[in-house]
N, C-alpha and C positions, 0 to 999 in steps of 0.2 A: 667658846659654844657651838653647838650643834646650830646648822645652818640649813637652808632649803634649798634644794635642787631644782630650778626652775625647766622647765620644759625645751625651753629651747635650750638652756645646756645640756640636758640628756640627749636633744635629738645630737648635739656638738659632741658629745661622748659618745654616741651609738656610733658614728660616723667613724670613729678612729681607723686607721689600718690595721691590720693584722699582721702578725710574723707574715715575712717577705721568704721562708724558708721553701725550695723546691719540693715540690709535692709528685710521688711515682705516677705517670699519667693516666694510670689504669684506676687511681684513687681520686683524680680530678671530676668531679660533677659539673657539667657544665648547667644544667639546671639550678645551681643554687647561685655560681656566679651571675647568672642573670637576674634573678630576681634580687639579690643582694651581693653588690659589688664588691665588699670589704666585709665576707661575715667573720663574726667573731665566735671562741670557742665557750663552751656552756658546761660548767662543770656542777655538777648539785651531790653535797655531802648530808649526808641522813644519818645520824647518830639514832638509834632507836629508843623509846622510850624514854625521852630528853622533857622533862616540863619545866613550861616558861615558870612556873611557881618555885623553880627550885633553883634558879638561875639570877647569879646576883645582877646580871647585865639590865634585869628588867625590877631590880629592888631586891632583891631577895636577900636577907639580914647577912646569910654566909658570903663570905666571899669566893662562890664558887668557879667564876668565870673570870679571874683576873685578865689573861690573855685576850679575850675576847672584848672585853672592855676597853682595852685598848686600842686593838684593832677598828674597833667599831666606828671609831673616829674618823675612818674613811670608810663608813657602809650606809646602807638602807637598813634603818632599825625599826622592826614592826613589833608592835607591844600588846597587837587583840589580836593576837594570829590563833589561827584554831585549824584541828585537824581535821578531819570528815568522820573520823571514828575512835571508840576506846580502844583498840588495839591495834597488832601489824596489819592483820587482813582487809579490812574498812579501810582503815589510814591510808596505806602503801597504796590500795588498790587506786583510792582517790586522787592523791599525788599525781600517779603516773597516768590516769585516763584525764583529769579534771570534770570528774563528775563525782557525784554524793551516792553513797550503798544504793539508794533506793532507784539507781540508773544502771549501774554497775552491776550490781546484785552482787557482790561477795561479801556475804554477811559472815558466814560460818568460819572458825580459826581451820585456815589453809584452801581454802575455798578459792577458786579461780574467778575472773570476770565472766559475766554470758557472754555468749557466742559473738553477738552484735560487735562487743566492746574487745575481743579480741584483736582485733584489728583497727582499733582507736586509741590508741596512746601516745604518749610523749614520742616513743622510739618511731611511731610510723609518720607523726606529723613532722618529722628531720630527719625526712629520708635520704636528703640531700648533704648530710654530714655524717662522720665516720663515729659510730653509734658502737660505747662501750657501757657494759654494765656487770656489777658486782655486790654481791652480799654475804655476812655472815650468815643470816638468819635463812632457817630454812623455809620459814612460812612466806616471808618475801622472794624467796627463791621459787616459791610454786607461781608467783605469778611474772618472774624474769623468765620462767623457762615458757611460761604460756606466752609472752612476745617475743620469744625465741628467735622467730622470722624476720623481727624487725631489727636485730642486732648484728653489727658488724663484727665485733667480739665480745661472746659471753665469756667470762671466765667462771669456770667452775667454782662451789664454795671452797672444797679442801686446798686450792690452790692458796690461798692465803689462812689455812687452818697450819698449826705447827705439824699436822702430818698427815700425807694424804691418805684419808679413809677410804681406797679405792673397794673396800665391800659394799658401802653406802653412795659413793658418790660418781664413782666409776661403772663397776658392775651394776649398779641397780640405780643409776640416775633419776628412773622415771619414777622409782616406787621406792623413795625414798625412807618414807615414812614407813609403809609395809616391813620395808628391809630393817630398819632401826628396831621394831619390836622384836621380827624374827633373830636378830643378830644378841641383843640383850639378852634372849630366851638362852639363845644357845651359849652364849658365855655365862650366862648363870650356870648352867649344867656343866660346861668344861671345870669354873671354881670349885663346883660341889661335886667332882668328879666322875660325873656321868653326862660324856661329852656325845655328840652324834656322831661323829667320827673319828678315828685316831689320827685324821689328817686335820681336820680340824685344830685340832686340841695341839697339835703340834706348830701348826701355824698362829693359830695363837700365842702359844709361846713365844713365838719369836717376834710376832708383832707387839707383845704388851712390853717386851724387854727392848726394844726400841724405840717405844714412844717412852718409857719412863724414863729412858737414857736422857733424851730432848727435855723432858720437862725436870729432871732434877737438877739439872744446868739454868733453870730459871727460877724454880721452886722459893730462893730466896728473895727474886725482885717481888713476888709477889703473897705477901705473909698471908691472906685469906684463901691463898690457890688460886692456880694460872684461872684467868677468865676461858669459857667455856659454853658450850650451847645445853649439850645433853648429857655430861659425864663423860664423854667420848671426842669430843670433838673440842680441842684445844686451841686455842690463838692468843694472841698478843697485840693491842692496838697499832704496836711500832711496826709488827709486820704487814698488819694490814695499811697504815701510811704509806710505807715504802714500796709496798706493790703498787699502790695509787702513782705514787712518785716516779717510778721505773716504767709505767704502762704510759702515763700521759705525756710524760718527756720526752718521748718517742713517736708519740702518735700522728696520724694522719690530720691534719686540717684542713677544715675546722672538724670540730669534735663534740660530741654531745657525751660527757660522761656522767655516769648515775653509780656513786657507791655506797651500800647501805650495810654500816658498821652497827654490831650490836651492843657495845656500850653505850648509853651505862644502862643498859635492859638489864634485870636480875641476872644470873650472881653477879651482887655487886661487888666483885676482887679487883678491889685497886691495887697499882703499883706501888711499892713502898716509899716511895717520896711522898704518899699523898694520907699512908696508913695513919688512922687516928690524929688526922689533920683536924678535926672538929670535936674530939673527945672533950667534955666538959669545957666547952667555950663559952657554958653559959647561954647560948641561945635556947630558947621556950615556945615552941611552935604556940600558936593560938590554939585553945584549947574549942573541940566542938563538936557536940554532942553524936552519938552513933544515928547513922541513918538506917531506914529502915534495912536497903540491902547492904549492912554490915556483916561482915565474916567473922566476926568474935574471935580477931587477932585484939590480943592484951596491948593496951597503949603503950608500956613498957617498951615492948617487941616491935612496935608500929613506931616507935623514937629511935630504935637501935639503928632498925632497918634505915631512918629518913637519915641519919647519919653514916651511914655507909653508903648510901647512894650518894649522898654529897660530896663524899671522897673519893665516887668516882665518877663524877662530874669532872672533878680538879684534874685525872687522867685526861679525860676527852678534851677538856679544854686547852691541857698542854700540848697535846700531838696536833690536835689542829692548829695552835699557835705554831708547832711546828710546820706542819704543810703551809700554812701560808709562807711563813718564811721563807721555805725550798722554792715556793711555786715564784716568790717576788725574785729572791735571787738568781733565778732562771730563765726570768726575764718572761715568763707566761702570763703572769697577771696582767701584762700590757695588751693583751688581748683576749684576755678570757673572763667571763660574768663567773663569778663564786657565789654558789649559793649553799647556805648552813641553814638544814631543818631538821624535821624530828617527823615519824609518823604518827605519834600519840606520846602522853605523856604519862604519870605516875603518882597514884594516889597516897598519904601518907595522915591520912583523917579519917575522919567519922564513922570510925572501927573496920575500914578499907584498905587492902593493904596489896598493891601492885595494878594492875589495870584492867585483868578481866572481870568486871563489874558494870552492873546499868547506869552506875550513876556517869552524868555529863558534868559534873561539877570541874572546874577548873582546874585542878593539878592534873587531871589524867586527857583535859581535853585542849589546854591551853598550851601553844610550845614554840619555841625561838621559829625564827624567819629572820636573817640576816644573809641583806643580799650586796656583795662588792662589787660595782661595776670597773671596769678597767680605769687605771689611772683615777678611780675618784679620789679625792683628798680632803674632804670635808663629812660633815655627817647629818643626814637625815632621819628624823624620828616621825614615825606615822603613828598616829594613836586610833585610825578608825578601825573596826572591825574588818579583819581580812580573813579569809579562807584556804586551804592546801591547794582549793580547786582553780583557786585564782592564779597558780605559778603557772600551768600550760599557756593559756593565752599571755598571760605576760611576756613569757619566753619566746613567744611566736611575735610579738608585738618588736622584741628585741629584734630576732632575724629579719624584721620586716616583711614576714608572713601573714595571712591573716588567719583570724581564729577560726578552728574548726568547729564543725557546725554541732557536734556533737558536746562541745566544753560548756560547760552549765558556772562555770565561775566569772567574773570581771579583770580586766587587766587590771593590776596593782598600782596604786599611787607610788610614786607620782610619774608613771610610765605611759598611764589613762588619762583619758579626759576625765575631771572630777567634776562631780554633782553632790556637793554639798548638802543642799536642801532636801537629796531624797537618797542617801545612804545605801545601797544593795544590802537586804536580809543575810544573814551568816548563820547556815545551819550547820546541824551533825547531828549522825544517826544509830544507833546502836539498836542492833536488831536481834530479837532470839527466837531459834526455832521456826526459822521459815527459809525455806528453799526456793530455789531461782525461781520454780515456776507457781510458786502460792503467794498471796496478798500477804501484805505485812501485817498482822494481829497483836504482835508483841511485841513490845520495844520501847527506847529513850529518843525521844527527837526534843534536839535544844535549838533555839531560836534566838539570836542575838541581833538587838534593833537598839543600837546605842541610845541611852546608858543601858538599855533594862535587858537580861538573859531571862528567858523562859526556859525550864526544864518540866517538859511532858512525859510523868510515866504511864502506860498505857498496857493492860494485857498479862499482866504477873500475876502469879498465884499469891504472892504476896499484901497485893494491893485489895484482896477480898475484905470485905464485902464490898467495897467499891470498885469501878472498872478502873481510874485511874486517879494519877497525883499530880498537881500541878506547883509548881515551886517558878516565883518569880522574885531575881535580884534587882536592884539597883547597883550595878557594879561600878558607879564613878563614887558612888557613896559607901557602898561596901563591897569590897573587892574581896573579901573573904567568904563571901555569901554566906552572911550568920545571921540575917534577917529575911525571911521568907514573907515577902511582900500580897503573895494571892489575896488571902481575907482584905489585905487592907487597901487595896488598888485594882477591886474586882473587876475594874472598866477596863482597863492597862492587862490585867491579866485577860480578860475576854477576849479583848481583841488579838492581841499576841496567839493565844490559845487556837484562835478560828484562823488567823493565818497560818499558822503550823499544820492544823488539819488540812485546811484547802489543798497547801502545797503538796502535801504529803499522797492527799485523795490523787492528787495531779499527776503525781511524777509515778505513783507506784503501779505500775505496768509491767507484769510477768512475763518473763517472753515465751 
């Protein structure tokens, strides 16, 4: 049976000695040793677009996470954990800064945080640690590059791809998006017989042949194709996990590691071991009517993509289990906090497929969070609502530092003092067509005040002739969000809407 980790036990746990391996003198930072004589490593592992709604650890009918369920017996498991936004840019920025989108202003795809937050991230907070970061995802990579001055070791994306795409990641590291468009146009011209130059044509033929050779050896292992980002950036999760293991195994300690892998993000190209694992398994998702923001995806296609996504999660679960086993075998978990989470979820309902949506319903915003403290041997389940912005102040507490002034989150239970009679509201924000220097006039704001969840849509043309739409759910009685209570409980809806509007008005301060 899961048991409760008392605060006394936590304080005893966090005082465990870290590894005694000698460090080179130039890597020892006296400031860290003065404030925390026994610093422990922190390793954050993010799997992109992973919805708690599709995770069997949280009750999903398909057993998508058998390894995680087993490992959770020695972890703190958060059951109502929310991202700061519905896609990578706001979700990752909130995780890394400890602030919500109304503050860091990373609203639009591939945005950076506003100038003041460029020096206010988890990497800046842990400046006395050896800080290392990597991501498969170019959108998350935009943020890592913005924080690169606070990193001791930044790993370029191509390092853990199957082939080093030096056209994009080396020659054009600062302009990868523009370079991608240009290169793709050039390659199309080459393949149609109209190259920009004979040299480029010759280079491309050699490059394509070399990459094809690497891919051909792996293709039997991936029946739906090898995982990739943009059709030319191929990778395997095994290579990513192996890269993490090789780096942290020799890294100066204490370290802060941030590894952000793309699976189970689309395209859902699972390994052969998990291919068709859930075909005709009898699972029928709860039917839900199309939402105002449905994207016209046929339900048959949505159900097919859900099944492929669930099989991709099996791949993630297996590789995380392998990561845990290797870290444990190497003794690293004896003095390392391991954090497993995501940047946002994925939708397969209400006529919506994916996560680039104004919807902030559970599948796209409810994400996993599992924390493995060093040497913990029991399980603790946390059911109160928590937010991605809570992770930064929590890690500061673990490292016996003060939470920075810019952090908007709370220290996660059980690592902070609880106030069950007045739990903090949890917010998430999806903003449309708003620049860094403009007030927010169109978007979706979520407020969770247990057991209720409010979703407020405002400023969208689809709402006309109304200017807003309010949805209210009782998550304890209606976790599938099937019954909008806004008209049945107008008093509760009005109270939560007033709180949401007041918080947005107070926080919406364009730079």
